[in-house]
N, C-alpha and C positions, 0 to 999 in steps of 0.2 A: 245417866247424866254424862258419864265420862265418854261413852260412845258417841253421844250427841255432840259433845265438844270436839271430838276428833273429826267428825264429819264436817263440822263448820270450818275447822282449820284447813282441812283438805280442800274444801270448796274455795276458800280464800287463796290458798296456794295455787290452785288451778287457774284462778282468775289472774294472778300475778304472772304466771309463766306463759299464759296464752299469747301475748304479743311477741314474746321472744321466740316461741316455737313457730309462729307464723312467718317470721323473718328468716329463721334458720332453715326450715324444711325445704323451701324452693332452691336455696343455694346448695344444700347437700345433694339434691337430686342431680345437679350438674357438676358436682365434684369441686366446687369452689367455695371459698369463705368470703366474708365481707371485707377482709383486709387484703385479699388477693386482687391483682390487676391482670387483665388479659393482655398478653404480649403481642404486639403487631410488628411485622418485619417487612422490609421492602421485598418485592418479588423480582427474582432474576430469571430471565428466560434465555436459555442457551448462551449464545455469545454476548448477549446484551448485559452490560455491567451497570447500567444506569438504573436508578430507582424509578419505579413506575407508580404514578399516583393512582389511588383507588377511585376510579371513576367508572361506575358500571354502565354509564351511558355511551362510553366510547369503546370501539373495538381496538385491541392492541395488536399491532403488526410488528413482528420482530424479524430482522434480517439475520439469520443464523449462519450465513456463509460469508459475511463481510471480511472477517479476519480469522486466522492469518492467511495471507495469500503467498503463493510460492512463485518465485521468479527464476527463469533460466537466463543468466547473463553470459554474453559472449561477444567476441570482437572479431568480426570477419576480416577486417584489415588491421590485424593486431599490431603491426609494426608502425602504424601511424603515431607520430609523436608531437609533443608540444615543445617548441624551441626553448622557452624559459626553463622548463623542467629538465631538459637534456643539459642545458648550460649549467644549471644549478647542481646537477648530480655528477656530470662528467666533465664540465668545463668546455664542452664543444658548442660552437655557435652555428646557427642557421641549419640545424639538422632536422629534417622533416620526417625521417624514418629511421628507426633504430631497433636492433634485435632484442634489446633488454629495457632500455629507457624509453618506453612507449606507452600507448594508451591503456594497455593492460595494467599498468601501475595504479590506475584509479579504481581497480576492482574492489580493493579493500574499503575504499570510501563508499562505494555503492552498497556493498554488503552492510557496512555499519549504519548508513542512513536508513536503509530498509529495515534493519533490526530495530532502530529507534521507533519505527512505526508498527512494530510487532510482526513484520513479515520476514520470510526466509529466502535465501538466494543460493542457488547452485551456480558455480562458474564453470563453463565448458572450457576444457583445456584444448586449445587448437592453435597451431602456428605452422602454416604451410606457405608462407609468403616468400621464403628463401628461394631464389633462383626461379621465380615465376612472376608473371604479370599480375598486378593487383586485380585486374578484371576477372581472373580465373578463380578467385578466392571463394565466390559463392558456390561454384560447382564443387570445389574441394571440401568445403565445410558441410555440405548438405548431408552426406552419409553419417557424419558425426552427430549432427542434430537429430536425424531420424533414429539413430541408435539410442540417444539419450531420451527421446520422447517415447520410445517404445516401452520403456519400463517405468516411466514417471509421468505424473500429471503436473503441468505448470499452468498457472493463470496468465502469465505474461512471458513472452520471449522478447528479451531486450538486447538488441544489437547496437553497440555503442561505437560511433566513429567520431572523428574530428574533421572539421571543415578545413579547406585549404586556403581560404581567403584571409585577408589581413585584419589586424586588430580592430580597426575602426568600424568594421562591418560585423564583428563577432563579440563586441563588448557593449554593455549597457550600464548606466549609472542609475541607481534607485536609492533615494534617501542617503546619498553620500557614500554608497557602497557599490563596488563594481562587480558585475556578474558576467560570466561567459554566456552569450546568447546561444540558443539552440534552434534547430529546425528538424522537421520530421519528413522522412522520405517514404513514400508508399509505392509499391510495385503495382502497376495498373493492368497487368496482363495475366491475371489468373481469375478464375470464376468468382471467388468470394472477396475480391479486393475491396469492395465497398465496405465490408465489415471492418477491415483493417483501417480504411480511410476514416470511418466514423470514430473508431477508437483513438486514432492519432489526433483527430480534430478535438475530441473531448479532452485529451490530455493537454493539447496545445492551449485550449481555452482555460483549462484549470491553472496551468502555470502562469498564464498571462493575468489571471485574476489575482494571483499572489504577488507577482512582480510584473507590472505592465510592460508589454513588448519584449519580454525576455525570450519569447518564442517568435521566430520569424514566420511561423505557419507550417502548413503541410503542402508538400510538393509531390504530386503523382507523376510517376515516370513510366514510359513505355520502353520497349526495346530500342526504339529510335533515340531516346533521350537518356537511357540508362540500362540497367539490367532487366527491368520489366517485372521481375518477380521478387528478387531479394530473399528467396526462401520463405516469404510471408504466407505462402499457400499452406504452410504447415500448421498455422494457428490463426484464428480470427483476432487474437490479441497479441499480434506480433508488432513490435515497434522498432524502427530503425531511426535512431536519433543522432544528429550531427551535434556534438557537444563542444561548443567553442570552436576556435580556429588555431592555426599554428602558433600564434603569438599570445595566447591566453596563459595566465599564470596558474599555478596549482591552487592558490587561494580562490581565484575566480571560478575554477572548475569545481572545487569543493562546494562553494556556495550554491552553484547551479545544480549540482547533484542533489543537494538537500531539498531544493525546490521540486525537482523532477520526481524524486522518490515519494515525496509527500503527495504530489498530485496524483500519482498512480495509486497510492494507498487510498486517497480520498475517493477516487473513481469507484473502487470496489466497495467502499463503505457506503457510498450514496446510491449505488446501482445494485438492486437485488438480483440474485441469480435467476435466470429464466430457463 
């Protein structure tokens, strides 16, 4: 009788535990419990820092070379100066060229603005304008550029100049703020100049999208109208930019540098490497 009672109790216990075991056993097989949650995280691919939505019907393409870019900054006509800056620093008026208070003073601003975009800049040290004509500077600077390029890779070569025309032609107002206008010069007498021209036009369009008419456009020059090459045969992403004119202020130059550097950064962000 006692054994019969034990069998009956065991049978009822089995019936009581059966639903619990049926729930637990599949979970234990996958190493989770009913109270645990499966953690999901956004997927990051290389340089992409944006969250990617889980959509298996779409192919995800990620630009892994967008940033950071590396820029070589130089000033072929390094002693070109801005009259308001020279007057502010030295008290001298109507000075268009100066050995120290010159266009190279904006190099720190260029570096800082590129840095804000996550990009890096090397500044080429070069000043051979003393006792020589400005027109000979491109020949003088070329071996310095070649030496720098031999041991380094740069995405952009940026040669910064200032225009010689008056303020009314080199300044623009946008939303109550004044900017120094810019223009781009392309040497048209080397085999791959079309690549430089396309790059310059893309940057010109980009800055104009940010501040309408801040760029006066791209001017291609031959040896009859200019240098013809401007050392742009050394890189397909070589830019010669005329940044403002002799009468633009430091504040206007600074604002325009912020637009230019952002436009260059945007170009590489939007254009996959080929």
